[in-house]
Each structure stands twice: as C-alpha cells, then as structure tokens.
N, C-alpha and C positions, 0 to 999 in steps of 0.2 A: 705499652703499659709500664714497662720498666723504666723507660726514659722519663715518663711523666712523674713517677714516684721519686726518681732520683732528683729531678728538678725541684719538686715540692720539698723534699727533705733538705736539699741544699739551702733553700731560702728560709724555711721555717726552723730548721734545727741547726745546721752547720753555721749559718750566718748569725745566729742568736745565742749560741752557747759556747762555753769554753771546753776545749778538748780535755777528755779525761774525767769530766764531772759526771755525777750521778744523773743529772738532768739530761745530758746528752746521751748517755747510755740507755736510759729508760725510753726516751722519746724515739731514739733510733730503733729500739726493739719494737715499738709500736709500728713503725714504718716497714718493718720486716714481717711481723706476724700478720698484719692486715692483708697484704697481698698473698701471703702464704695461705690464709684462710680462703681467699678468693679462688686461688688456683686449685686447692684441694677440693673445694665445693664443686667448682665447674667440672673438673676432671672426674671427680668421684661420682657425680650424677651419671655421666656417660659411661663410666667404668663399671657401674653396677654395685656401688656401695649400698649397704642396707639403708632403707628409706629413713629409719629412725636416726641414723648417723648423719645422713644428708640434711635432715631437719635441724639438727644441732649445729652443723657447720654453716648452714645457709644464713642464719641470723647475723652473726658477725661478718660473714663474707659480703652479703649484699648491703648491709648498713655501712661497711667500710667503703664499698664502691660509691655510694651516694656521698659520704663524707669526703672522699678523695676528689670527687668532681668539684665540690664547692671549695675545697682547699686549693685546687688548681686555679679556679676562677679568681679566688681571692689573691693568690700569689701573682697571677698575671696582672691584676689591678694594681698590686703593690709595686710593680715595675715602674709605674708612673708616680704613685704616691710617695714611695720611699725616697727617691732623689729630691723631690720637691720639699719633703720634710727635712732632709739633711741640709739643703740650701737655706731653709728658713732658720734652722738652728745655728748655722754658721753666721748668718747675718745678725741674728740676735746676740750671739757672743761678741761679734765685732762691735755692735752698738754699745754693749755693756762695757767693753774694754775702753772705748774712746771717751765714755762719760764718767769713768772712775776718777775720783778726786786724787790729785797728786799732793803729798805732804809738803808743807812749806819748808824751805831750806833753812838750816841752822846758820846763824851768823858765824862767819869764819874769822878766827883770830890768828894773826900771823905771829908765830912764836919768835922769841929772840934767838939770836944766833947760838947762844949757849943753852937754849931750852931744848929739852928732848922732843923729838918729833912725836906727834900724837899717833896713837895706834890706829891702824886702818879700820874703818867702819864697814861692816858687811852691808851690801845692798839689800833693801827689803825684798822679801819673796814676792813674786808676781802673783796677783790675785787672778784666780781662774774665772771670776765673774759668773760662776754658776753654769758654765758650759756643760753640755750633755753629761749628766751625773758623774762628777769627778772623772771626767775623761774616760768614761766607759768607751768613749769615742762616739762621735755623732752618728757614725754609720751603724754602730752596734745598737745605739739607743733607738734609732729610726727603724732598724730591722726588727727589734723586739716589739716595738709599738705596733707596727704593721702586722707582724706575725701573730701577736696576741689577738689583735682585732680579727684577723682572718680566721683563726681557730675558733674564736667565740661565735662569730657569725655562722661559720660552717656547721658547728655542732648545734647551735640554736635552730638553724634552718632545717636541718635533717630531723632534729628532735620534734619540732612542731609538725613537719610534713609527715612524719611517721605516726604521730598521734592522730592526725587527720584521717589517715587510712584506717587505723585500727579501731577507731570509734564507729566505723561503718559509714556507708554512703548517705548523702543527703538527697532529698527529693527536689528535682527540678521540674518545672511545669512549662510546657510549650503548647501553644495553640497553632494548629495548621489548617488553614482554610483549603477546602478541596471543591473544585467547581462541580463535579459530578456526584458528590456525596448527597444522598437523599436527606430530606428534612428529618426523617425519623432517626437518622444516625447522628444528628447534631449533638455534640458533647460526648461522643464515644471515646473512651479513655484506653489508651494502650500504654502499659508500663514496659519501658524498654530497659532491659538488663543486659549489659555487655561486659566482657573482660573482667570477670570475677577472679579468675586465675587462682583457684584453689590449688594448693600444692604444698611444698615443704614449709612455707611460712604461714600463709593464710589457710586455715583449716576449718574444722566443723563449726567452731564458735563464730567465725566470720560468716560462714554460710547461713547460720541462724540469724545473724543481724541483717543480712541481705533479704532473706525471706520475710522477716518481720517488717522491714521497711517497705517492701513491695506490697505485702498484704494490707498494710495500713492505708495505702492509697485507694483501696477498693476498686481496682481496675476492672474494665470489661474484658480485657485480654492482656496476656503477658507475652512479650516477645524476648526470648533469650537469644541474642544475636552473636553467639560464638565466643571462643576463648574462655570457656567455663573452667578448664582444668589445666594443670601442668603436672602430669604424672599418669600412671596407669590406673585402671579400675581397681586392681588389687591393692595399690597403695592408697587410693583416695576414696574407696567405697564408703567408708564411714563418714568422711568429710562431706560428701555430697548428699547424704541421706536427708538432711533438712529440706532439700529442694522438693521432696515429695509433698511438702506442706504448702506449696504455692497454690493460691486460690484466685480464680477469676471467673466471671460468668461465662465467658466464651472459651476458657481453657488457657493453657500455657503452651507455647510453641518454641521450637528450638531449631537453629541452623548451626552448622559447623563453622569454626574459625580456624585460623592457621595452626593454633596450638593443639587443637584436637588431632590434627594429622601428625604432629610431633609426638603426641601422647598415645596414639592408637585409635584412629577415628572409628574403625569398625566396631571395636568393643564399646566405645563411648556412645555411639549412636544407638546401640542396643540397650545400654544401661540407662540412658536418660529416658527412654520410653518405659522402662520398668519403673522409673520414678514418677511416671505420670505425665511427662512432657510429650507433646506431639511433634514428631520429627517432620520437617519439610525439606526433603532432599530432592531439589529440582521438581517440586510439586506445588500445588495450590489447593486451597479449600475455599469453597464459595459460602461466605457468611451471608447473613440476611441483607446487609447493607453494602458490602464490598467484597472483592476478591483478595484473599491473603495468599501471597506466594512466598516461597523461600528457596534459595539456591545454596549449593555447597560452596565452600570458600574456594577462592581461586588457587590456593595452594594445593587443592585436591587434583589439579591437573597433573601434578607430578606423581600422583598415586592412581591414575586412571579413574578419578572420581571428581572431575571438575564441575564447575557450574554449567547449567544448561537452562537459560531463561526461556528460550523458545519452547522447550518441552514443558516447563512450568506453566506457561501462559497459553499453551495450545488450546484452540477451540473456545476460548473465553469470549464473553460478550464485551466488546470494547466500549460500550456505553456505560458499563459499570466502573466504579472507582477501583483502582488496583493499588495495593500496598505490598511492597516487596521487602523481605528480610534478607540482607546480604551483609556479611561480616565486614568486608573492606569497602571503604568509600569509593575506591577506584572503579568499582563495578557500576558506578552511576552512568558511565558512557553507554553500557549495554541497556541500562534501564531507560535512558532517553530514547535510544533506538527503538525500543519495544513499547514506547508510550506509557510507561509506568507513571502513576501520579505521585507516589511517595515512596522513597526508599529509606529504610531505617538501618543504620550501621553503627559500628563501634571501631575497634582496632587501634585507633590512634592514641588513646588515653589522654587526648588533649595535649600531648607532648610529655605528660607526667612530671618530668623534672625540667623546669626552666633552666637553660634556654633551649632544651631539646624540642620545644614546640616549633622553632624555626627550621629544624631538621625535618620534623614531621610534615611541615608545609611543602617541602620539596618533593615528597613522595605521595601526598594525598591532596585531592581537590579541595576538601574541607577537613579541617582538623577537629573542629568542634562546633556544634550549633546547627542552625537551619539555613540553607542556601538553596537558591533556585538555579536549575540548569535547563533552559528551554521551558518545556511544560512540565518538567519533573522537579519535584522538591526532594532535597536530600537532608536528612537529619542525622548527625553524628553525635553519639553519646561519648562522654569522656570516660565512661566505664565505672564499675562499682569497686573494683579491686586495684591491684597494681602488679606489674611484672618486674621481677628482679628485686630491687630494693622496695620494701613495703612503705614507700615514701612518695608523696606528691608535693610538688612545689609549683604554685601558679596554675595548677590544673586539678582542683578538688574533685573527688570522686562523686558520682551521682547515679541515682536511678531516675530516669526521666519519664514523666507522665505526659505523653503526647495526646492532646485532646483534639479530635477531629472536629472541624467546623463546616457546616453546610452553608453554601452561599444562598441557598433557598430559605434558610431560617430567618 
C-alpha cells in the first residue's frame, strides 16, 4: 500500500510541481492524510474504537481507497500516454522551427580603409516556436496534462459510483424457467436481496431505501441471502429496524453470509428473527409449489456452523422443484450434486469496482447473472449495498425479482 501511494505521488505530484511551492505542500499533505485515515479506520475498528468515531473515520478512509485505486490505474495508463505525448510535442516543436522564416540579409558595404569599422550587430534571439509553454519543459507539460486528466477521471468516477450506491438499489427482473414447477406457480416472484452491508457508512436511511424498493415490487417471497451487516447487533440495532417492514405473501427468509460470521452470527441470527425474517439454517420449508431450502455460509465451517445441504434436503420429494438460498456461488457444486433446481446467491457484488470483476471471476463460478450448471441453474445478484467504499463502478447495485416460469404453462 505504501509503495503504491509513493508511486502515485511521484507521478502526480513530484513530476508536476516545483519543490517548495504551496501546491506541492498541500497535495503531498493529501497523500499523507488519505492513507492515515485508512489505517486509523481499519485498525480502529479492530481495536474497539467507539462506533460513532469509526463512522466518522470510515467515510474519508474508504472514499480515499476507491480514489487511490483509480489514480493508480490512471498513472499506469499514463506510462504509455506521457512518453507518446512528449514525443509529439518534440516533433511539433521541430516542425515549427524548420518552417520559421529567416530574415533577408542586409546588403554589405565594404568600408574604405580609413573608415571606422561598423559596430558588431547582435544576432537575433532564437524563436521558441511555442514549444511546451515557455519551456516548462515538454516532460513537465506532458506530466501535468496526464496527471490532471487522471485526477479528474478518478474523482469523477468515484463520485458517480458513490452516488449510484447512495441513491439505493435499482430493480432487476429475471425469468427462470423450471421444468418441475407446477402451472399454478407460473409467475411466482422472489425478491432476492443480498449484500446490503449495513455498517459504519450505510445505515438506517439506506435500509429504508432497500425495504421500500423491495416492497414496491410486491413479491410473493423475499430471500435475503447474506451479508446483511458489518458490525454488532449493539452497534447496528437501529440501522436494521426498517427490515421489520419487509412484506411478501409467503414471507421473508434469511441465510447467513460470511460477514455475519465476522460480525457475530449467533446474535444476528437471533435478531433477524425478532425482526420477522425466517431463518433457514440448513433447513427447508415446503411451500405449496416448491421446496425452499437455505444453508449456512461456507465461512461457518470455521465456527463449527458450516453448511449442510444433505440435512436441509433430507426426506424431500425429488419430484418437487427445489430452490436453494446459499450466500456464495461456489456452493453450486453441492447444489448440482444434490439435484437442486435453482440456487440464489450473492457475495460477489458483481466485482463492485471495475476491474475487480476480473479478480472475482477467479474465485467464483458466476460473478453476476444467471447460468446453468448441469440441471442446476445459478443466479447471482450484484447486491444492494457495497462493502468498503460506498462506491460501485461497472457493477450497479440491484434488488433482483426472480420470476419462476413453469414449462407446463
């Protein structure tokens, strides 16, 4: 992290400013305070700083993290652009110099032997031809142009990506045909809510937006598939209260994500039930049209509370459609092995910050959207909130309405 900041500072600040100037001092101060906020926030959360203070620190800390990422990408791109721009300026200056008009020579008069020699005439000053502003130096000019563009793009990208999160998730609709689904269940709507990540940054106001968005879809069932919170029940009790307002004809169901185990899974599984959500901890319920099962997150294995799909599906009628709630897409291998028809997951955030989607692809079978694995279909939501920076780039947040379709209809 330190090396990355030094590299970006060198390209954006040292190569574009004059030592001792106010601009260099102030911009260097930004590159020191940004990482300082990050370290204080990260360490402070683990060290038990008051939650109110962590909330204050988290905003500049995580926003700087996102800005630093795009500054780094811009500076890396500049390693190609800056030399090319410098060469273009050099060639332009050379063309200007060669096409400059040379003044006509004055006629020369040879003086008589006794005439005094004429005074020496100074050579005319060389025209700079408009080379990189008054010889700021072509390199300095190119560095400032690329650096300024990098800073503008990084700030604009993070600003727009943050606005996209804070305004609340948008509704995405997906139709999933299921061979064994009875005609009576054709059009059954499941609102999939994942990765809300209520915590130091996204609080009660954001929870209200999520609930309002979900209820507006008038779903038959709500599936909250993990990573609801980043913090303890004591810290976030007020923030999660709006979830008691979730409304669906068949109710709202919840399974744990990896962040619940970081935040205290036992307390949270109790609290979400107090809010009216029905916990599926390696369990299933038999609805009129299909079986709905839910498993604990795979992170629970480190807490003696891992997933157990065999227990959840024990003694069920295989002729009925099965829908599984599992936080992480990697669980699809288990789902295929047990003949699950549809798995609903989250966890990936769709990558959240481009180009992190390419990293997410390395660890997950599906990063976002609907895909088939054998006879099992997997749908992965990009999630309603954001983890870390309250920012999304190339992976807008969503609440997905999955509409089940019967092939018999």
